[in-house]
DOTOR-683960 format. One record per residue (C-alpha): residue in three letters; y, x, z. Coordinates in steps of 0.5 Angstrom, whole numbers, plus 500, padded with zeros to 3 digits. Example, Ala and Ser with C-alpha at 12.3 -4.5 7.8 and 13.67 -1.06 7.14 Angstrom:
<recs>
<r ala	yy 491	xx 525	zz 516>
<r ser	yy 498	xx 527	zz 514>
</recs>
This chain:
<recs>
<r met	yy 103	xx 535	zz 578>
<r lys	yy 107	xx 533	zz 584>
<r thr	yy 109	xx 526	zz 580>
<r ser	yy 101	xx 524	zz 579>
<r leu	yy 100	xx 526	zz 586>
<r arg	yy 105	xx 521	zz 589>
<r arg	yy 105	xx 515	zz 584>
<r ala	yy 104	xx 508	zz 586>
<r val	yy 108	xx 508	zz 592>
<r val	yy 111	xx 502	zz 591>
<r pro	yy 105	xx 498	zz 589>
<r gly	yy 102	xx 501	zz 596>
<r val	yy 107	xx 497	zz 600>
<r ala	yy 106	xx 491	zz 596>
<r ala	yy 098	xx 492	zz 598>
<r ile	yy 100	xx 493	zz 605>
<r ala	yy 104	xx 487	zz 606>
<r leu	yy 098	xx 483	zz 603>
<r ala	yy 093	xx 486	zz 607>
<r ala	yy 097	xx 485	zz 613>
<r ser	yy 098	xx 478	zz 612>
<r leu	yy 091	xx 477	zz 611>
<r ala	yy 089	xx 481	zz 617>
<r ala	yy 093	xx 476	zz 621>
<r cys	yy 089	xx 470	zz 620>
<r gly	yy 082	xx 474	zz 623>
<r asp	yy 079	xx 473	zz 629>
<r asp	yy 077	xx 478	zz 634>
<r asn	yy 070	xx 479	zz 632>
<r asn	yy 067	xx 482	zz 625>
<r asn	yy 062	xx 477	zz 624>
<r ala	yy 064	xx 471	zz 619>
<r ser	yy 065	xx 464	zz 622>
<r asp	yy 066	xx 461	zz 615>
<r ser	yy 061	xx 458	zz 611>
<r ser	yy 056	xx 463	zz 607>
<r thr	yy 050	xx 463	zz 602>
<r gly	yy 046	xx 467	zz 608>
<r ala	yy 044	xx 472	zz 603>
<r ala	yy 046	xx 479	zz 602>
<r gly	yy 049	xx 480	zz 595>
<r gly	yy 051	xx 472	zz 594>
<r ser	yy 057	xx 468	zz 594>
<r val	yy 061	xx 470	zz 601>
<r ser	yy 066	xx 468	zz 605>
<r gly	yy 069	xx 470	zz 612>
<r lys	yy 072	xx 476	zz 615>
<r leu	yy 071	xx 483	zz 616>
<r ala	yy 075	xx 488	zz 620>
<r ala	yy 073	xx 495	zz 620>
<r gly	yy 077	xx 502	zz 620>
<r gly	yy 077	xx 509	zz 620>
<r ser	yy 080	xx 515	zz 615>
<r ser	yy 087	xx 515	zz 614>
<r ala	yy 087	xx 519	zz 608>
<r gln	yy 083	xx 513	zz 605>
<r gly	yy 089	xx 508	zz 607>
<r ser	yy 093	xx 507	zz 600>
<r ala	yy 086	xx 506	zz 597>
<r gln	yy 084	xx 501	zz 602>
<r gln	yy 090	xx 497	zz 601>
<r ala	yy 088	xx 497	zz 593>
<r trp	yy 081	xx 495	zz 594>
<r met	yy 082	xx 490	zz 600>
<r ala	yy 088	xx 486	zz 595>
<r ala	yy 083	xx 486	zz 589>
<r tyr	yy 077	xx 484	zz 593>
<r gln	yy 080	xx 478	zz 596>
<r gln	yy 084	xx 476	zz 590>
<r gln	yy 077	xx 476	zz 587>
<r asn	yy 074	xx 472	zz 593>
<r ser	yy 079	xx 467	zz 596>
<r gly	yy 074	xx 466	zz 602>
<r val	yy 074	xx 473	zz 604>
<r thr	yy 079	xx 476	zz 609>
<r ile	yy 078	xx 484	zz 610>
<r ser	yy 082	xx 488	zz 614>
<r tyr	yy 082	xx 496	zz 615>
<r asp	yy 085	xx 500	zz 620>
<r pro	yy 087	xx 507	zz 619>
<r val	yy 086	xx 510	zz 626>
<r gly	yy 083	xx 516	zz 623>
<r ser	yy 076	xx 518	zz 621>
<r gly	yy 073	xx 520	zz 628>
<r ala	yy 076	xx 513	zz 631>
<r gly	yy 073	xx 510	zz 626>
<r arg	yy 066	xx 513	zz 626>
<r thr	yy 066	xx 512	zz 634>
<r ser	yy 067	xx 504	zz 633>
<r phe	yy 062	xx 504	zz 628>
<r glu	yy 057	xx 507	zz 632>
<r ser	yy 059	xx 502	zz 638>
<r gly	yy 058	xx 496	zz 633>
<r ala	yy 066	xx 495	zz 634>
<r tyr	yy 066	xx 496	zz 626>
<r pro	yy 061	xx 494	zz 621>
<r phe	yy 063	xx 499	zz 617>
<r ala	yy 067	xx 505	zz 617>
<r gly	yy 071	xx 510	zz 613>
<r ser	yy 071	xx 518	zz 614>
<r asp	yy 073	xx 524	zz 611>
<r ala	yy 067	xx 527	zz 614>
<r phe	yy 060	xx 525	zz 614>
<r ile	yy 056	xx 524	zz 620>
<r ala	yy 051	xx 530	zz 620>
<r asn	yy 044	xx 530	zz 621>
<r pro	yy 041	xx 532	zz 626>
<r ser	yy 047	xx 531	zz 631>
<r asp	yy 048	xx 526	zz 637>
<r glu	yy 053	xx 522	zz 633>
<r tyr	yy 048	xx 521	zz 628>
<r thr	yy 043	xx 519	zz 633>
<r lys	yy 048	xx 514	zz 636>
<r ala	yy 049	xx 511	zz 628>
<r lys	yy 042	xx 510	zz 627>
<r gln	yy 041	xx 507	zz 634>
<r gln	yy 047	xx 502	zz 632>
<r cys	yy 043	xx 501	zz 625>
<r gly	yy 036	xx 499	zz 629>
<r gly	yy 033	xx 506	zz 628>
<r ala	yy 034	xx 506	zz 620>
<r asp	yy 038	xx 512	zz 617>
<r pro	yy 045	xx 510	zz 616>
<r ile	yy 048	xx 509	zz 609>
<r glu	yy 053	xx 514	zz 607>
<r val	yy 056	xx 514	zz 600>
<r pro	yy 063	xx 517	zz 597>
<r asp	yy 068	xx 513	zz 596>
<r tyr	yy 075	xx 517	zz 595>
<r ile	yy 076	xx 524	zz 593>
<r ser	yy 083	xx 527	zz 594>
<r pro	yy 086	xx 534	zz 594>
<r ile	yy 089	xx 536	zz 601>
<r ala	yy 096	xx 539	zz 600>
<r val	yy 099	xx 544	zz 604>
<r val	yy 106	xx 541	zz 605>
<r phe	yy 112	xx 544	zz 608>
<r asn	yy 119	xx 543	zz 610>
<r leu	yy 123	xx 549	zz 609>
<r lys	yy 131	xx 549	zz 607>
<r gly	yy 132	xx 552	zz 600>
<r val	yy 125	xx 552	zz 598>
<r asp	yy 121	xx 547	zz 595>
<r ser	yy 115	xx 550	zz 592>
<r leu	yy 110	xx 556	zz 594>
<r lys	yy 104	xx 560	zz 592>
<r leu	yy 099	xx 562	zz 598>
<r asp	yy 092	xx 564	zz 598>
<r ala	yy 087	xx 562	zz 603>
<r gln	yy 088	xx 568	zz 607>
<r thr	yy 095	xx 567	zz 608>
<r ile	yy 094	xx 560	zz 610>
<r ala	yy 089	xx 562	zz 615>
<r lys	yy 094	xx 567	zz 618>
<r ile	yy 100	xx 562	zz 618>
<r phe	yy 095	xx 557	zz 622>
<r asn	yy 092	xx 562	zz 627>
<r gly	yy 099	xx 564	zz 629>
<r gln	yy 098	xx 571	zz 626>
<r ile	yy 104	xx 570	zz 621>
<r thr	yy 110	xx 567	zz 624>
<r lys	yy 116	xx 568	zz 620>
<r trp	yy 117	xx 565	zz 613>
<r asn	yy 120	xx 572	zz 610>
<r asp	yy 113	xx 575	zz 612>
<r pro	yy 111	xx 580	zz 607>
<r ala	yy 104	xx 577	zz 606>
<r ile	yy 108	xx 570	zz 604>
<r ala	yy 114	xx 574	zz 600>
<r gln	yy 109	xx 578	zz 596>
<r gln	yy 106	xx 572	zz 593>
<r asn	yy 113	xx 569	zz 591>
<r ser	yy 117	xx 573	zz 587>
<r gly	yy 124	xx 571	zz 586>
<r val	yy 124	xx 566	zz 592>
<r thr	yy 129	xx 567	zz 597>
<r leu	yy 125	xx 566	zz 604>
<r pro	yy 129	xx 566	zz 610>
<r ser	yy 127	xx 569	zz 617>
<r thr	yy 126	xx 562	zz 620>
<r ala	yy 120	xx 561	zz 625>
<r ile	yy 114	xx 558	zz 622>
<r his	yy 112	xx 551	zz 626>
<r thr	yy 105	xx 549	zz 624>
<r val	yy 103	xx 542	zz 625>
<r his	yy 096	xx 539	zz 626>
<r arg	yy 092	xx 533	zz 627>
<r ser	yy 092	xx 531	zz 634>
<r asp	yy 086	xx 526	zz 633>
<r asp	yy 079	xx 527	zz 631>
<r ser	yy 080	xx 528	zz 624>
<r gly	yy 076	xx 529	zz 617>
<r thr	yy 082	xx 532	zz 614>
<r thr	yy 082	xx 537	zz 619>
<r gln	yy 074	xx 538	zz 618>
<r asn	yy 075	xx 539	zz 611>
<r phe	yy 082	xx 544	zz 612>
<r thr	yy 078	xx 548	zz 617>
<r glu	yy 072	xx 549	zz 613>
<r tyr	yy 076	xx 551	zz 607>
<r leu	yy 080	xx 556	zz 611>
<r ser	yy 073	xx 558	zz 614>
<r lys	yy 070	xx 559	zz 608>
<r ala	yy 075	xx 562	zz 603>
<r gly	yy 080	xx 565	zz 608>
<r ser	yy 077	xx 572	zz 607>
<r gly	yy 075	xx 572	zz 615>
<r ala	yy 082	xx 571	zz 617>
<r trp	yy 080	xx 564	zz 620>
<r lys	yy 075	xx 565	zz 626>
<r ser	yy 073	xx 558	zz 628>
<r pro	yy 068	xx 554	zz 625>
<r ala	yy 070	xx 548	zz 621>
<r ser	yy 071	xx 542	zz 626>
<r gln	yy 074	xx 535	zz 626>
<r thr	yy 078	xx 537	zz 633>
<r trp	yy 084	xx 542	zz 632>
<r pro	yy 081	xx 549	zz 635>
<r ser	yy 087	xx 551	zz 639>
<r thr	yy 093	xx 548	zz 643>
<r asn	yy 098	xx 552	zz 638>
<r gly	yy 103	xx 549	zz 634>
<r leu	yy 106	xx 542	zz 634>
<r ser	yy 101	xx 536	zz 633>
<r gly	yy 101	xx 529	zz 630>
<r asn	yy 097	xx 523	zz 630>
<r gly	yy 094	xx 521	zz 624>
<r thr	yy 096	xx 523	zz 617>
<r ser	yy 103	xx 519	zz 618>
<r gly	yy 104	xx 523	zz 625>
<r val	yy 103	xx 530	zz 621>
<r ile	yy 108	xx 528	zz 616>
<r thr	yy 113	xx 525	zz 620>
<r ser	yy 113	xx 532	zz 625>
<r ile	yy 113	xx 536	zz 618>
<r lys	yy 119	xx 532	zz 616>
<r gly	yy 123	xx 532	zz 623>
<r gly	yy 124	xx 540	zz 623>
<r asp	yy 126	xx 546	zz 619>
<r gly	yy 120	xx 551	zz 618>
<r thr	yy 115	xx 546	zz 619>
<r ile	yy 108	xx 547	zz 615>
<r gly	yy 102	xx 542	zz 615>
<r tyr	yy 096	xx 539	zz 612>
<r ala	yy 095	xx 532	zz 609>
<r asp	yy 092	xx 528	zz 604>
<r ala	yy 096	xx 530	zz 597>
<r ser	yy 097	xx 522	zz 596>
<r gln	yy 102	xx 522	zz 602>
<r ala	yy 106	xx 528	zz 601>
<r gly	yy 112	xx 525	zz 598>
<r gly	yy 119	xx 528	zz 599>
<r leu	yy 116	xx 535	zz 602>
<r gly	yy 114	xx 542	zz 599>
<r val	yy 107	xx 543	zz 596>
<r ala	yy 104	xx 549	zz 596>
<r ser	yy 100	xx 552	zz 590>
<r ile	yy 093	xx 555	zz 593>
<r lys	yy 090	xx 561	zz 590>
<r val	yy 084	xx 560	zz 586>
<r gly	yy 081	xx 566	zz 583>
<r ser	yy 087	xx 570	zz 579>
<r ser	yy 091	xx 563	zz 579>
<r tyr	yy 095	xx 559	zz 583>
<r asn	yy 093	xx 551	zz 583>
<r ala	yy 097	xx 546	zz 585>
<r pro	yy 093	xx 540	zz 588>
<r ser	yy 090	xx 535	zz 583>
<r ala	yy 086	xx 530	zz 583>
<r asp	yy 082	xx 533	zz 577>
<r gly	yy 082	xx 539	zz 580>
<r ala	yy 078	xx 536	zz 586>
<r ala	yy 074	xx 532	zz 582>
<r ala	yy 071	xx 538	zz 578>
<r val	yy 070	xx 542	zz 585>
<r val	yy 065	xx 536	zz 587>
<r ala	yy 062	xx 536	zz 581>
<r ala	yy 060	xx 543	zz 581>
<r ser	yy 058	xx 542	zz 589>
<r ser	yy 051	xx 541	zz 591>
<r leu	yy 048	xx 535	zz 596>
<r asp	yy 048	xx 537	zz 603>
<r pro	yy 041	xx 539	zz 604>
<r ser	yy 040	xx 534	zz 610>
<r ala	yy 041	xx 528	zz 606>
<r thr	yy 037	xx 522	zz 607>
<r asp	yy 035	xx 517	zz 602>
<r asn	yy 041	xx 513	zz 604>
<r gln	yy 046	xx 519	zz 604>
<r leu	yy 050	xx 521	zz 598>
<r ile	yy 053	xx 527	zz 602>
<r tyr	yy 056	xx 534	zz 599>
<r asp	yy 056	xx 541	zz 601>
<r val	yy 063	xx 542	zz 598>
<r asn	yy 064	xx 549	zz 594>
<r arg	yy 070	xx 552	zz 598>
<r thr	yy 070	xx 558	zz 594>
<r asp	yy 070	xx 555	zz 587>
<r thr	yy 074	xx 559	zz 582>
<r ser	yy 073	xx 555	zz 576>
<r asp	yy 079	xx 554	zz 571>
<r gly	yy 083	xx 548	zz 574>
<r ala	yy 079	xx 548	zz 580>
<r tyr	yy 082	xx 546	zz 587>
<r pro	yy 077	xx 547	zz 593>
<r leu	yy 082	xx 545	zz 598>
<r leu	yy 080	xx 537	zz 598>
<r leu	yy 076	xx 532	zz 602>
<r val	yy 071	xx 527	zz 600>
<r ser	yy 071	xx 521	zz 604>
<r tyr	yy 065	xx 517	zz 605>
<r leu	yy 063	xx 509	zz 607>
<r ile	yy 059	xx 509	zz 613>
<r ala	yy 055	xx 503	zz 614>
<r cys	yy 048	xx 500	zz 616>
<r pro	yy 042	xx 498	zz 611>
<r thr	yy 041	xx 492	zz 615>
<r tyr	yy 045	xx 487	zz 619>
<r ser	yy 042	xx 482	zz 624>
<r asp	yy 048	xx 477	zz 621>
<r ala	yy 046	xx 475	zz 614>
<r asn	yy 054	xx 474	zz 612>
<r thr	yy 056	xx 480	zz 615>
<r ala	yy 051	xx 483	zz 611>
<r ser	yy 053	xx 480	zz 605>
<r leu	yy 061	xx 481	zz 606>
<r val	yy 059	xx 489	zz 607>
<r lys	yy 055	xx 489	zz 601>
<r gly	yy 060	xx 486	zz 597>
<r tyr	yy 066	xx 489	zz 599>
<r leu	yy 063	xx 496	zz 599>
<r ser	yy 059	xx 495	zz 592>
<r tyr	yy 066	xx 493	zz 589>
<r ile	yy 069	xx 500	zz 592>
<r val	yy 064	xx 504	zz 589>
<r ser	yy 064	xx 501	zz 582>
<r gln	yy 068	xx 504	zz 577>
<r asp	yy 073	xx 498	zz 577>
<r gly	yy 074	xx 499	zz 584>
<r gln	yy 075	xx 507	zz 583>
<r lys	yy 080	xx 506	zz 578>
<r ala	yy 084	xx 501	zz 583>
<r gly	yy 084	xx 506	zz 588>
<r ala	yy 085	xx 512	zz 584>
<r ser	yy 091	xx 508	zz 581>
<r asn	yy 094	xx 506	zz 588>
<r ala	yy 093	xx 513	zz 592>
<r gly	yy 093	xx 518	zz 586>
<r ser	yy 086	xx 520	zz 588>
<r ala	yy 080	xx 522	zz 583>
<r pro	yy 075	xx 516	zz 581>
<r leu	yy 068	xx 518	zz 582>
<r ser	yy 064	xx 520	zz 576>
<r ser	yy 060	xx 514	zz 573>
<r asp	yy 054	xx 518	zz 575>
<r val	yy 056	xx 519	zz 582>
<r ser	yy 058	xx 511	zz 582>
<r asp	yy 052	xx 509	zz 580>
<r lys	yy 048	xx 513	zz 585>
<r ala	yy 053	xx 510	zz 590>
<r thr	yy 052	xx 503	zz 588>
<r ala	yy 044	xx 504	zz 588>
<r ile	yy 045	xx 506	zz 595>
<r val	yy 049	xx 500	zz 597>
<r ala	yy 045	xx 495	zz 594>
<r lys	yy 040	xx 497	zz 599>
<r ile	yy 044	xx 493	zz 604>
<r ala	yy 041	xx 486	zz 607>
<r ala	yy 040	xx 482	zz 613>
<r lys	yy 034	xx 483	zz 617>
</recs>
């Protein structure tokens, strides 16, 4: 299972190089300066700069490389600055679209800002990336563990401080656990991955997690890292560390299997996709949103409810016709079945089902020039 989650690391490096070289050719604004047909959905050329979710990073590398190969006049760059920063830049107009591991809730001040940026229209939010979140650790002599949600919550809230604590030991018969101190690592930036992780602890942790789901880590306890890469670096840097990250970026670390019903399931793209398929749309969704209320307590065979659904956030209309064409074209490719296969191959994520892909495509098709 770990192999499937860590696949395509080398192709990702090639995609990074391609995306970086193309991005270097861009200018300081997001609107295209090259020729265009002036009609959304037609043949386009120009530059598009956006960013957000770092979890989407590997998939975005594949999407950018493939889309630019198909559209030689287009230059796209995506900065994996984190979901919170991505949404903020979208709401300010700095990004024409953003990637986020948490949708913009309606109503909220953030939704109001997004709506204002979109000229009073409800923003578009569609899923583009489904991936398990791995509980990853670095503990000398131990490369796999079994943990239930309550124990994970107690580790991260500071109630369990040693690796040989009975709550861990009783779930890991036959594993020699040292008395090493536990050092938790969390995201220092506003993060959709943190939102999904804390939502899982809140809903599945049997009351051990007292804080509500949040994009900001609720305490100053433990170590921190900026972005997914910062968390992984911090975990790798010390013995006894444990944190959470998109499973595609867990290479070289121990990965815990989480208790689901009476079984312990390792992170898997299929397990994450099955949970999303069994989840309902969020009741606040508008006609421009395909957003999910993820079932964090799913106990179906093979389910993996510690997951993130990452979204593309855009406006339904843009004042610049070529920007509308670029955003519509690129996002349409991402949510298409071909785009989903490319992203899944590079990131080990779960491609959208054909039904969800079709629904997302129909919403993205609304994008047009004012």
